[in-house]
C-alpha positions in Angstrom: -68.2 -95.1 107.3 -68.3 -95.1 103.9 -66.8 -90.7 103.7 -64.9 -91.9 106.4 -62.7 -94.9 104.5 -63.1 -93.1 101.2 -61.1 -89.9 103.5 -58.6 -92.5 105.5 -57.9 -93.2 101.3 -57.2 -89.9 100.0 -55.0 -89.7 103.3 -52.7 -92.4 102.3 -52.9 -91.8 98.2 -50.3 -89.0 98.1 -47.9 -89.4 100.8 -46.1 -85.9 100.2 -48.5 -83.9 100.6 -50.0 -85.6 103.9 -46.4 -85.4 105.0 -46.8 -81.5 104.4 -50.0 -80.7 105.7 -49.2 -83.2 108.6 -46.3 -81.0 109.1 -47.8 -77.6 109.2 -50.0 -78.3 112.0 -46.7 -80.1 113.8 -45.2 -76.9 114.2 -48.2 -74.8 115.2 -49.2 -77.1 117.5 -45.4 -77.2 119.1 -45.5 -73.7 118.9 -48.7 -73.2 120.6 -48.0 -75.5 123.3 -44.6 -73.7 124.2 -47.0 -70.0 123.7 -48.9 -71.2 126.2 -47.4 -72.7 129.0 -45.3 -69.6 128.7 -48.2 -67.4 129.0 -49.9 -69.6 132.0 -47.3 -69.2 133.5 -45.9 -66.2 133.7 -49.3 -64.7 133.9 -50.6 -67.2 136.6 -47.1 -66.4 138.6 -47.8 -62.5 138.1 -52.1 -63.0 139.7 -51.2 -65.3 142.5 -48.4 -62.6 143.4 -51.0 -60.3 143.2 -53.5 -62.8 144.9 -51.3 -62.9 148.0 -50.5 -58.8 148.1 -53.9 -57.8 148.3 -55.9 -60.9 149.2 -58.2 -63.0 147.8 -61.2 -61.0 148.8 -60.8 -57.7 150.4 -63.1 -55.2 152.1 -62.7 -51.3 152.3 -65.1 -48.6 153.3 -67.1 -47.1 150.1 -65.5 -43.6 151.0 -62.0 -45.1 150.6 -62.8 -47.4 148.3 -63.7 -43.9 146.2 -60.6 -42.1 146.6 -58.5 -45.7 146.8 -55.5 -44.1 144.4 -54.6 -41.2 147.4 -55.0 -43.9 150.7 -57.3 -41.7 152.1 -56.5 -42.6 156.0 -59.4 -41.2 157.4 -62.2 -43.1 155.5 -60.6 -46.7 157.5 -61.5 -49.3 158.8 -62.9 -49.1 162.3 -62.7 -51.9 164.9 -61.7 -54.3 162.3 -59.9 -56.3 164.5 -63.7 -57.8 165.5 -64.5 -57.4 161.6 -61.3 -59.8 160.9 -63.3 -61.5 164.2 -66.7 -61.8 162.1 -64.8 -62.9 158.7 -62.7 -65.6 160.0 -66.4 -67.3 161.4 -67.6 -67.3 157.0 -67.2 -70.7 155.4 -64.4 -70.9 153.5 -62.2 -68.1 155.4 -58.8 -69.6 156.5 -57.2 -66.2 157.1 -58.3 -62.1 157.6 -56.2 -60.0 158.2 -56.1 -56.1 158.7 -53.8 -53.8 156.3 -52.7 -50.0 156.6 -50.7 -49.0 152.9 -49.7 -45.0 153.2 -47.1 -43.1 151.6 -44.1 -42.4 153.9 -40.4 -40.5 153.3 -37.9 -42.5 154.2 -34.3 -41.9 155.4 -31.5 -43.4 157.6 -30.5 -41.5 160.8 -32.0 -38.2 162.5 -32.6 -36.0 159.8 -35.5 -36.1 158.1 -34.9 -37.6 153.9 -36.9 -37.2 150.6 -37.0 -40.8 149.3 -40.7 -41.5 149.4 -42.2 -45.0 149.9 -45.5 -46.9 150.5 -45.5 -48.2 154.2 -47.2 -51.7 154.7 -48.1 -52.5 158.3 -50.3 -55.9 158.8 -49.9 -58.7 161.3 -46.8 -60.6 161.3 -49.1 -63.7 160.4 -49.3 -61.8 157.1 -46.0 -61.7 156.6 -45.6 -64.7 156.6 -48.3 -67.2 155.5 -49.0 -64.9 152.8 -46.4 -62.7 151.4 -44.0 -65.3 152.0 -41.5 -62.5 152.9 -39.2 -64.5 154.9 -38.2 -66.8 151.7 -37.1 -63.0 150.4 -34.9 -61.8 152.9 -31.9 -61.2 151.1 -29.7 -60.0 154.9 -30.6 -59.8 158.5 -33.7 -61.8 159.1 -37.2 -62.0 159.4 -39.2 -60.1 161.9 -38.8 -61.6 165.6 -41.0 -59.5 167.6 -39.2 -57.3 169.2 -40.4 -53.7 169.0 -39.2 -51.1 166.8 -38.3 -53.1 163.7 -38.7 -53.2 160.1 -37.6 -55.0 156.8 -36.8 -52.9 153.8 -37.2 -54.0 150.4 -33.4 -54.1 148.7 -34.2 -51.1 146.1 -35.7 -49.0 149.0 -32.8 -49.7 151.0 -30.3 -49.5 148.8 -31.8 -45.5 147.7 -30.9 -44.3 151.2 -27.8 -46.6 151.4 -29.3 -48.5 154.7 -28.1 -51.8 156.2 -28.8 -54.3 158.7 -28.9 -52.6 161.7 -29.3 -49.2 161.4 -31.9 -47.1 161.9 -34.4 -45.3 160.1 -37.5 -42.8 160.5 -40.6 -42.8 158.4 -41.9 -39.8 158.6 -46.0 -40.2 157.1 -49.6 -38.4 158.6 -51.9 -38.9 160.9 -55.6 -39.4 159.5 -56.0 -35.4 160.5 -53.1 -34.7 158.2 -50.9 -33.8 160.8 -46.9 -35.5 160.5 -46.1 -38.3 162.6 -42.7 -40.2 162.4 -42.2 -44.0 163.1 -38.2 -45.0 163.9 -37.7 -48.8 163.2 -34.1 -50.4 162.9 -33.6 -52.6 160.2 -33.8 -56.1 160.9 -34.0 -57.5 157.3 -34.1 -56.3 154.0 -35.2 -58.6 151.2 -35.8 -58.6 147.3 -38.7 -60.9 145.3 -37.2 -60.1 142.7 -40.4 -57.8 141.9 -41.8 -54.5 142.6 -44.1 -55.5 145.8 -41.4 -56.3 147.3 -38.5 -55.1 146.5 -40.3 -51.3 147.1 -42.3 -52.3 150.3 -41.7 -50.4 153.2 -42.5 -53.7 156.1 -43.5 -53.2 159.3 -45.5 -54.2 162.1 -49.5 -53.3 162.2 -49.3 -51.4 165.4 -46.4 -48.3 164.5 -48.5 -47.7 161.4 -51.6 -47.7 163.6 -49.6 -45.4 166.3 -48.3 -43.6 163.1 -51.9 -42.5 161.3 -54.0 -42.2 164.8 -56.7 -45.3 163.9 -56.3 -46.8 166.9 -57.8 -50.5 166.2 -58.8 -49.8 162.5 -56.9 -50.4 159.0 -57.3 -49.0 155.3 -58.3 -52.4 154.3 -59.3 -55.8 155.6 -57.6 -58.6 153.9 -59.3 -61.9 153.6 -57.9 -65.6 152.3 -59.4 -68.6 151.7 -57.8 -72.1 150.5 -56.8 -70.6 146.9 -57.0 -67.4 144.9 -59.9 -69.1 142.8 -62.3 -68.8 145.8 -62.2 -64.8 145.8 -65.4 -64.4 144.6 -67.0 -66.8 146.6 -65.6 -65.5 150.0 -67.1 -61.6 148.7 -70.0 -63.3 148.1 -70.3 -64.5 151.6 -68.9 -60.8 153.0 -71.5 -59.3 151.4 -74.1 -61.0 152.6 -73.1 -60.6 156.1 -74.7 -57.9 158.5 -71.1 -57.1 159.2 -69.9 -56.1 156.2 -73.3 -54.7 154.4 -71.9 -50.9 154.5 -68.3 -51.6 152.9 -67.2 -52.7 149.4 -66.1 -56.1 149.5 -64.3 -57.0 146.6 -62.8 -60.4 145.1 -59.1 -60.5 144.4 -59.4 -60.2 140.2 -61.8 -57.3 140.6 -59.8 -54.9 142.6 -58.4 -52.2 139.9 -54.8 -53.3 140.1 -55.3 -56.5 139.4 -58.7 -56.8 136.9 -56.7 -54.9 134.4 -54.4 -57.7 134.4 -56.6 -60.5 134.3 -58.6 -59.1 131.1 -55.2 -59.1 129.1 -54.2 -62.3 129.7 -56.9 -63.5 127.9 -56.9 -60.7 125.1 -52.8 -62.0 125.3 -53.4 -66.0 125.3 -56.6 -64.6 121.7 -53.9 -62.7 120.1 -51.0 -65.1 120.0 -53.0 -68.4 119.3 -55.1 -66.8 117.1 -52.0 -65.7 114.7 -50.2 -68.8 114.8 -53.0 -70.9 114.2 -54.4 -68.1 111.1 -50.4 -68.5 109.7 -50.6 -72.8 110.1 -54.2 -72.8 108.9 -52.8 -71.2 105.2 -50.5 -74.0 104.7 -53.3 -76.8 105.3 -55.3 -74.0 103.3 -52.8 -75.0 100.2 -52.3 -78.4 100.5 -56.0 -79.1 100.7 -56.9 -76.8 97.8 -54.3 -78.6 95.2 -55.4 -82.0 96.4 -59.1 -80.4 95.3 -57.6 -79.2 91.8 -55.9 -82.9 90.9 -58.9 -84.7 92.2 -61.1 -83.0 89.6 -62.5 -85.4 88.2 -62.8 -87.9 90.3 -64.8 -85.1 92.5 -67.3 -84.7 89.7 -67.7 -89.0 89.2 -68.4 -89.0 93.3 -71.2 -86.6 93.0 -72.7 -87.9 89.8 -73.4 -91.3 91.4 -74.5 -89.5 94.4 -72.6 -87.4 96.9 -74.3 -85.0 97.5 -72.8 -81.2 98.8 -72.5 -81.6 102.4 -71.2 -85.5 102.1 -68.5 -83.7 100.0 -68.2 -81.1 102.2 -67.4 -83.4 105.1 -65.2 -85.8 103.5 -62.4 -83.3 102.7 -63.4 -82.1 106.3 -62.9 -85.4 107.8 -59.3 -85.8 105.4 -58.7 -82.6 107.2 -59.2 -83.2 110.7 -57.6 -87.0 110.5 -54.7 -85.3 109.2 -54.3 -82.2 112.4 -55.2 -85.6 115.0 -52.2 -87.4 114.0 -49.3 -83.6 113.5 -51.3 -82.1 116.7 -50.8 -85.6 118.7 -47.3 -84.6 117.5 -46.5 -81.3 117.2 -47.8 -81.1 120.9 -45.7 -84.4 121.8 -42.3 -82.4 120.8 -43.6 -78.7 122.3 -43.7 -80.5 125.8 -40.0 -80.5 125.2 -38.9 -77.3 125.6 -42.2 -75.8 127.2 -40.9 -78.4 130.0 -37.4 -76.8 129.7 -38.4 -73.2 130.7 -40.6 -74.4 133.2 -37.6 -76.4 135.3 -35.4 -73.6 134.4 -36.9 -70.6 133.1 -35.6 -67.4 131.6 -34.2 -64.8 134.0 -35.5 -61.2 132.6 -33.0 -59.5 135.3 -34.4 -57.4 138.2 -33.8 -54.2 135.9 -36.6 -55.5 133.1 -38.8 -56.5 135.7 -38.6 -53.4 137.8 -39.2 -51.6 134.1 -42.1 -53.7 133.3 -44.8 -51.9 135.9 -46.6 -54.8 136.8 -45.2 -57.2 139.7 -43.6 -59.6 137.2 -40.4 -61.7 138.8 -36.9 -61.6 137.3 -36.7 -65.3 136.8 -39.7 -66.7 134.8 -40.8 -70.1 134.6 -43.9 -71.9 132.0 -46.3 -73.8 133.7 -47.4 -76.9 131.7 -50.4 -78.7 133.0 -53.1 -80.5 131.2 -55.2 -77.7 130.0 -52.5 -76.2 128.6 -51.8 -80.0 126.5 -55.9 -80.5 125.6 -55.4 -76.2 124.7 -53.1 -76.1 121.9 -54.2 -80.2 120.6 -58.4 -78.5 120.2 -56.2 -75.0 118.4 -54.8 -77.9 116.3 -57.5 -79.3 115.3 -59.3 -75.3 114.7 -56.2 -75.3 112.2 -57.3 -78.1 110.0 -61.1 -76.8 110.4 -60.2 -73.2 109.2 -57.6 -74.6 106.0 -60.1 -76.9 105.0 -63.2 -74.4 105.0 -62.6 -73.1 101.7 -61.5 -76.1 99.8 -64.2 -78.1 101.0 -66.7 -75.8 99.9 -65.2 -75.4 96.6 -65.2 -79.0 95.9 -68.5 -79.3 97.0 -69.4 -76.6 94.5 -67.9 -78.3 91.1 -70.6 -79.6 88.6 -70.2 -83.2 87.6 -70.3 -82.3 84.4 -67.8 -79.6 84.1 -65.7 -81.8 86.8 -65.8 -84.9 84.1 -64.3 -82.5 81.0 -62.0 -81.2 82.7 -58.1 -82.5 82.5 
């Protein structure tokens, strides 16, 4: 209690230095609030998009998983509809969709073209309930349920100069390697502001089954729960079910396309937070060292009166934390203003930058200000004080009473 009173007295003794130290923490925590909210929004949108497209959990054959980059149709799941029905019996599973993704060459009219793209075949429910393709339609309509329909991503449509109402031919291969064309009428053109939608060739499941000659099969089975956070739980339930014992089951963040992005999220957050904390800690260190040098004789007297080395360290750390708590609260409050503005209005990166990113990032990105972001920013602000006061506190504790009282 005595150390706490001494620390509070020291905070009030030199108001200018206290304000300078608190200002450093204010700047750091405000910057951390904005940066963390921005990264949470960008990476959160990115991972949500990928989890919606790739399923909260995914089932495929072992052979397909080993050669997935080649998309071997011959290694498909047989009786995928029966597997989907078996998955729906498990607790936590809300939806299950067989899907085929395969490469095709695309052309408008009757001539074979050379525009390559990835054709996606899935039940209409997957497009409406998981991909939410309807909200991305910019021309035409969503699937009406009639035979021979397709929705093209805007980038693909522009590449072959296709318009709503045109007939296109998607030339692919059967599971045995024979050429197989699918003719379809363009009923809609979609632009989701990311590569997954803008580069897509979307078809109902049956036409691609016919093209691949897989009857009731599919290259993968996508499983969904209430939220992507249930991915690992769903995967564990599927692995324990005898119906899937011979297959590979992956949670959404275990899939090759998303695992790297999830890891990158943590790395980027850590790097940016560490840089901000380190720079601001230098400011705290500078002012706290000045405080130690100015109070050398006072520290010597307190040491001579019985203040131990650990007590000296605690005295300066408590002083730094008190200043950081005030500065952190103010900094978080100030940082919430631009963070909230970014959450409401976002930043338009432009389609060209979004498409060249190499990952399906949205062209218009938003921050996400959450309680977790506020708590993390405030906690890192306190860490700034701990890092900044560590050496000054150790320096104060190493002062010898006799030498301190002789100094000027």
